[in-house]
Structure formats: C-alpha cells, structure tokens
C-alpha positions, 0 to 999 in steps of 0.5 A: 212674340218672343222674337219681337221681345228679344228685338225690343231688348236688343234695340234698348240695349244699344240705346242704353249703352249710348245714353249712359256713355253720353251722360257720363261725358256731359253729366246732363240730368235731362239725359238721365231722366230721358232714360227712365221711361226706356228703362220701364219698357225694358224691364217689362219686355225683359220680364215677359221673356222666359225666366224671372221665376214666373212659373215659380210665382204662379205655382206657389200662388196657385197652391198657397191660396194667397189673396190678390193683395198678398199675391201682389206683395209676393211678386213685388218682393220677388221683383225687388230682390231680383233687381236689387241682388244684381245692383249689389253684386255689381257694386261690390264686384262679388266673386259669385258672379260668373264672368265667362262669355256664355254665363255673363251676368250669372251668379251660379252660387246664388242660383243654386241656393235659390233653387235648393230653398225652393225645393224645400218650399215645394216639399213643404207644400206637399207635406202641408197638403198631405198632413192638412197643416195650416198656412204659415203667415209670411211664407209668400214674402219669403218665397218671393225673396228666395225666388228673386235671389237670382240676379237680373243679368241685364241690371247687372250689365247696366250697373257694371256699364254705369260704374265703368263710366263713373256714372253709378247714379245712371245705373241706379236710376235705370235699375229703378225704372227696370224694377217698375217694369218687371214689377208691373208684369210679375204683379199682373201675373200674380193677381191673375193667378190668384183670381183664377184660383178663387174662380176655380175653387168657386166652381168646384164648390158650386158642384159639391166639392169641399174647399178643404179638399180642393185646397189640399189638391192644389197645394199638392200639385203646386208643391210637386210643380215647384220642386220639379221646376227647381230641380230642372233648373239646377240640373240645367 
C-alpha cells in the first residue's frame, strides 16, 4: 500500500512540474484549474503516507475526549497550519528551511519547537489524569496548531517551483487543493478516533466501570504516548 502511494506521488510530482512550467509559459487559466483535482488527490495520497502528525492527532483525541465535531476542528487546524507554514516559508525564503539534498523541504527549528511543545502537552495530559483536572476549552485547536507547525515538504516544493517560474498563483492554487486532500484524510482519522473512544467508554460503562476512571486512564495513556512520539521524533 505504501509503495503504491509513493508511486502515485511520484507520478503526480512529475506531472505537476510539467504543468506549472507550462502554465508559467502560457498563463492559461484553464491549465491552472486542471491542476486542482490533481492537487487534492496528491494531498490525500501524501497524508496517507507516514508522518503528518496522524499519531499525535489520534493520541490527543483519544485522551482528550473531544467530540467528533471538535476533533474535526482540531484536524482542520492541523491541516491548515501544516500547509500554510510551508507556503509562508517558501514566500519569505526563511532561513529556517534546510536546503541540503537529504533534508530538502525540512524546517528543523520549527520541527524542534513543535515537538518540544507537544511534549509539554503530553505531560499536561498525564498531570491532568493524575490530578483529575478538568479539560481546558480550546486546547484541541492549540494542539492542532502546534502539531501542524512542521511544514509540508511537498507544498514547500510546489511553492518554490511556482515562485521560480514566476507563477505564485499556481503554487497557491495547488497548495489549496492539497490542503483539501490532507484535511479530508486527517479529518476522517479524527472523527473515527473520537467515535471509537465514545464506543469504548460506552462498553466499559455497560460493564460497571466509571466514566471518570476510564477518561483519566485514557488521558494518562494519551499523554504518555504523545510525549514518547515527540521525544522519538526529536531524537530521530
């Protein structure tokens, strides 16, 4: 499955380079619009590959007890931040971007910042579980923003390519299409995890367990998982 997704991305990658180059020469709006469905497919395929904070998103929703609507909002915040940070980095040519062959499209400073804050969020979930603290309104959006701070390397490539061809509108249009694809995948994961958590709690409650105890246990597990994921990504 992963190999298939990589092949899909490679094919779209080649077509994209050709399309943006052609658009920069002709300025044909029809050619620009024709790229948008490709961008959505590209974004969805890209989001299904490893990464994109899917494990972070799932762990947080599992522990936080967000309802499907708020889980969806968290995933949307993550998606928007993930794509927008790449667009902004490309536009301002920020020195945070690593330009080596192996690390092309990465922003190590943002990655370190993002994962460090996620460690703090994970520790907060553990503390909240042990101290029985109430949930804080708005923390889902904050987590989505922090998790999405790592810029999308493919969006960064698209914007850089478009800017080098003097066609920034092509890069922005394609980035928006990619955002739709990424948001569809992450949103589906968020809603499924939220529903699975509700189902799990319902099953335990039916057999005499208390909601409070289960929620605290999930908080504890999610906090530990989130902290471990962030630590491993920093170490890696």
